[in-house]
N, C-alpha and C positions, 0 to 999 in steps of 0.2 A: 518401352516394357516399364511394366510398374513392378515396383520392388515391396508393394504390398504384399507382407506374407499371407498362406493360405487362412483361411478360416480356419480354428477350430472344433468341431463338434463335440460337446457333450452330453453326457449322458444325458437322457429324456430330448434330444434334440434329433434333428436328422433324419424324421418321418420320410421313410421312399411314399408314403402316398400321394397324389393329387387331390387334394379337400375337396373339387368338385363344387366350389363353388358359383361356376356358373348355372351347375344342373340344380341347384338346390330348389328355386323357386318353380322349377315343373316336376309338378304333382305327377306326370305322368312317369315319366323322365327315373323321378324317384320309388315310383311302385316297380319300374323293369328291374332294377338295380337288386331291391330289395328279393324281388319271385326266381331271380336268376338262380338256377342250380350251380350256376358256380361262387356265391354271396358265398362268403367265410364272416361266419358270427362268432365275436371273443366273449367268453361271457364272466362276469365276477359277481362276486356274493361278498354280500359283508367288507365291499372294495379290498374282497383278495382275489387274484387270479392262480387260474389250478394252470399248474408246469406239471407237465409230462416229465418221464422219467431224463426223454434224452435233452430237458436241456431247456424245451419251449413252450411258448402257450396253448392251451387247449383252444383249437377252433373249429366250432362247427359249423356242419353243411344241412340245409332242406330238412329232412326228416325226422331231426336229431332234435330241432326246437320244438317239436309238437311233443313232445313228454315233460314237458320246463314249465316252470310258470312263472314270465316274465312280468318284473315289475315297471311302472313311470318309469320312464319317458317309451318303453320299449323299443326297439331297434332302433339307432344311431348310426348315420353314415360317415364312418372315419375317413373314407376313400376312396379312391382305385388304385389298381398298383399295377403298374405296367404296360408294355404297349397293348397288351387285350384289355385292360381295365379293368383286371378282375376286383368286384366289389369288396369292401373292407364294412362288417359292423360292429357295434358292442354293445352287447345287453346286460342288463341286471336282472338277475335270478330275485325273486320274491324273498326277502330276507326269511320269511317262516318259513321256506322250502332248507329240508334234511337234506342239501347237497352230498353231504359227505355218502349218505346213501342210495339218494335218487341220480345223483351227477350221472349221463352216459357213456361215460372216461371213467370212472369212476374204477379204483384198482392198477388203471396205468398211471397213477402221480397220485396229485396232494393239489389243496389249496394253501396257499402262503402269501401272507401279509406283501402288498409291493416294496417293501425296504428290503424281506429275506430276500425276494425273489430277482434283486433289480441287480445283483452281480452275475446272475445265471446265464441271463438276457444279454443274448445281442445288440447292437447298436439301435440296428431299426427295429425290432421286437421291443425293447425299452422305450421308445420313441411314439411306439404306437399303442402300449398298453399303459406308457405315462398320461397319453391324451383321454384316453378312455376313460382313465381313472379318475383325470379331471373331470370332463363332462358330462359323466354317469352322475359324482360327488356333487356337482350344482345341479344336475334337475334334481338331487335328492332332497335338497338344500332349500329348493326355492320354487316349490310345489305350486304357492298362492301368491299373486301378487302384490305386490306391496305396492301399487295406489289403491288398490279397493278390498285387497283382500278373497276375489275369487281365484279356486282352481284354475291353474292356468293348462294348457295344455300344449307340448311340443310342437314346434313346425320347422322346415324346410330341416329336412333328415335330422334335427338334433339339436340344431345350431343356436335355436333362441325357442321361445315359450310366450306364447300368447297369450291375452286375458279375453274370453272369450266374454264379458260384459264392458270393460272401457275399454278396449282395444290395444292397452299398452304392452308394447314391445319389451320384454326379458333378453336379454344376453348375456352370456358369458362372461363373466369379468376374472382379470389377472390381477395380483394386488402384487404391487411394484416391491422389493427386499434392498436395500443395502446390506452386500456383506462385505466386511473392509479389513485390511490387514493395516496396518497403525504400525509403522515404521518407525525407525530412530538407528541411523550408523547401520549396524549387520544384525541388529534386533530387529523382531516383530510381536504382535501384541497379542496375545490368543486369553481367550476366558474358557469356563466350564462353568454348564449346569450343575443344579443339585438332581441327582437321578442319571447324571450322562456313567455308560460304564468307567470303572476306573480308571484314574488319572491319562483320560482323553482330553483334548484341548483343541481347541475352535478358531475361527474367526471369529469376531463379531459381527452383528448381521441387528438388524431392524425393520420393518416396516416404513415407507416411505408415507412420510403426512399430509394432508392440503394443504398446497402452497409452500410447499416446499422444495428446491432441487437437489437432485441426487448429493450434490456435495453438499448442502446444510444438512441433509438427514444424515451421513455420510459424520458430520463433524457431530450435532446432538447426541447420536447412539453412541458415539466412544466417549464424548462427555458425559452424559448419565450414566453408563454403565462402569466406566472407568478412570473417570474424572482428567481426564488425558486430552490437548487441547492440539488443536487439526489445523494442521494448515493447507497445502496444494495437496489435491486429491487428485486421481488419473482413473478411467476407465481401464479394466485391461478386461472381463470374458462378461460371459450372460449366461443364463441357465436355464430353461422352464422347470418347473419344480411343482410337481402333485399331489401337495402333501397339506392344505389340499389344492391349491390352484397360484402357486406363483411367481416370479418372474425374477432371478435370482441376479443381479446386477454386483459383479464383484470389480471392488475397487481397491487401492492399494493409495494411503494417503499418511501423509508427511506429520508426525509427531511432532510436536513443539513443547509436548514437558513429560516426563518422564515419572514420575511421582503418581501409583497408583490409588485412586481411593475409590473404593466399592461399594457399588449399588446392591438391591434387594434381588436384581433379577440375577445375578454371577453368585458363586459358590468360589469362587477363587479369577484370579485374573494374572499373568507375570508375563516378562520379556523373553521370548526363547531368540536364541541365535541362530546364523544358517546352519549351521556343522548341526544344531536340534533338529531343525525342523526335518534335513534331509534324512538324519535318522529315525525320524518317527513314519516320513513318508514310506518310509524302507522299513521298517516293522522291525528295527533294526536298535534302534531304541532303549536304553535300558530301564528306563522311568515310565518316558512318557509316550501316548496311544497320538495319531494323528485321525481327524477324521474319518468316516465314511468314504474309499474311495470313487464313488458314484456321484458325490456329493460337489458343488459347487466351492466350497473350503479347501476341499484336497485338490483341485488344480489350483486353485486363488495361489495356493501357500507351497503349490509344486510350482506355476510361476516365476514364485517372487525368491524362490531358493535357489532356479538357477540362474539368476541372473546373476551380473558380476557384480561384485561387492560394488 
C-alpha cells in the first residue's frame, strides 16, 4: 500500500467536468451538445461572473440565450458532467451590452469580479468558472494570427483558434509562475507590493523565463527581489490561476543568507516566524495580514507554518 498522502485540491482546481477531448474534432457531436435542451451556459461579462443570491454562478439554458449579444468566440465547451453527460459551455457577453439592465436574471444577483466571487463559490464551481475566465480571456486577447495577422476563428469547441489564411493553429497558453517561501530556521521571507491592502504580506513570486528550471527561477526571483541567496528547493503544490492564465508552482527554498536588499518590485520584505504566520492565517495577528485564502500563497504558508520546526 502506498504511503503517498492524498492529493490536495487547491481553489481553481478540481473541476468535475469531463473535458471531452475525444469529441472536439467531431463537428456533429459538438453541435448536438450545444443544441441540447439540457446544455448549461455560463455567462461572463467584462470578465465578471453573475453571482446569484444563493452564492452560485448564474447558468442559462435555451431561449434565455436568444436575447443576448454573445461575443467572439461564441459558446466554448467546458465539458460534460456526470453519468448523464450534461454539457457545460461558457459565453462572453458583448462588452457593449448593458448587462446590468438586459441580463435575463437581473435582480436575482449581481455581476462580480472573479477575485471577489471566489470565496463564495464551491470548489467545483470555482474550478469551472476559473477555467471559463481563463479561456474566454485568451480568446479575447488572441483574436489575430501571430503568424500573418489575419482574424482567426475558434475551433474544436473553443479549445483552439485557427487562421483561415495561413492555416496556423493557436492554442491557449499557461504561464508557469514560481511562488516560493525562502526559509531559514524558524522564519520565512515574505514581501508586499505597493497598492496591496495595508500590512498584507505574501510569498514572493515570478514568471519562469525561457531556458530556466523551476529551481533556477526560484533562486533568481528571490535574489532579484530581496537579495537573498537560495540553496536547496523543494516542490510543495501547484494551482491553476486564471488572472489571466498561470500555473502557480509552490516551492519552499532554503535561504543561505539573511540580509534583505530590496529592488523596485517590492515595497517591503521581512522575515516572519511560524508563530507570526499562524496568527496571520487565523486573522488574529495584531498587525500583519495573510494573502487571500484562495491563493496558492495562502496554502503554501499554511503548509510551512504547520510543519514541524
